[in-house]
C-alpha positions, 0 to 999 in steps of 0.5 A, a space after each residue: 362595447 367596452 365590456 366586449 372589448 375587455 372580454 376579448 383582451 382577457 381571452 387573448 392574454 390567456 392564450 398568450 400565457 398558456 403558450 409561454 408556459 408550454 415553451 418554458 417546459 420544453 427543455 426540462 427533464 423529469 426530476 428522476 432523470 436529470 440531464 444537466 447538459 440539456 438545461 439552463 443550470 446544472 442539476 443540484 445533485 450533480 456538481 459543476 466541477 466534481 472533485 476527482 477521487 485521489 489516486 491510491 498510493 503513497 502507502 507504507 508496508 513493513 515486510 518481515 521474516 522472523 525466526 525467533 520473534 525479534 524481527 517481528 517485534 521491530 517490524 511492529 515498532 516500525 509499523 506503529 511509527 509509520 502507520 504502515 501495513 504489515 506483511 509476514 513472510 511465512 515458510 510453507 514448512 516452518 522452521 522448528 527450534 531444532 531446524 534453527 540450531 546452527 551449531 548442529 551441522 546436520 540441522 536444516 539451516 546448516 544444510 541450507 547454508 552448505 548447499 545453496 540449492 536448498 535455500 529456495 524456501 517456499 512461502 505461504 504467500 510472497 506477493 502482498 495484496 495491493 502491492 502497487 499501492 505501496 511506495 515505501 517498503 521496509 524489509 526485515 530479517 534476521 542475519 544468517 551467516 552474515 546475510 539476510 535469512 534466505 526465506 526473504 529471497 522468495 519475496 524479493 524475486 516475486 515482486 517488482 520494486 520499480 518506483 518504490 523506496 526500500 529500506 532493509 533492517 535486520 536483527 542480530 545478537 552480534 553480527 552487523 547488517 553487512 552486505 545483506 541489504 546490498 545483496 537484496 538490492 542486487 537480487 531485486 534489480 529495481 527500486 530505490 534502496 536506502 542504507 539499512 539498519 541493524 538492531 540488537 535483539 531486544 531493542 527498545 521501541 523508542 530506539 526504533 522510532 528514533 531511527 524511523 524519525 531520522 529517515 524523514 520519509 
């Protein structure tokens, strides 16, 4: 009788364990298609609090038009000092040396100076890629007759400066910044424009970097 009783007990326990095993697997999803919301614990490859991808923005851009490479050099120094991207403004019809001869009353720049309707200079590209990613924009240009070289105008009119800090800079052999920055700000209509800086032709990289450091951006 004891032996029969033991066999019966073993049989009952076996049925009980089998039933428990079936219940334990009811809410477990296949390993290749985990759905942590239906399990007691999150799947290992899905973090409980995934970190959000940082929003893009906070980048710096140096935009410049350079007629004789002086402004280009300064733009490069600023970009190196700030880790900025660079965007060059290139006229569709480039200026030649003869075009830039302001002493010739019949040169291209002289005619454009005398007739403002000729200053609408078409650019190869006026809108930088990912413009919305930049919150600080340096704008560089040579001084022509006391104002910013007009190839810059197309860039100003083509972009929205809302929410951006804008810093103009210029190069010239003798003329100062004058009202060039203020006139560009007026044309832009938006943006937080800081006081600009004039650099002499052939300015050193150290002088440019000292100026950038003083901005405390």
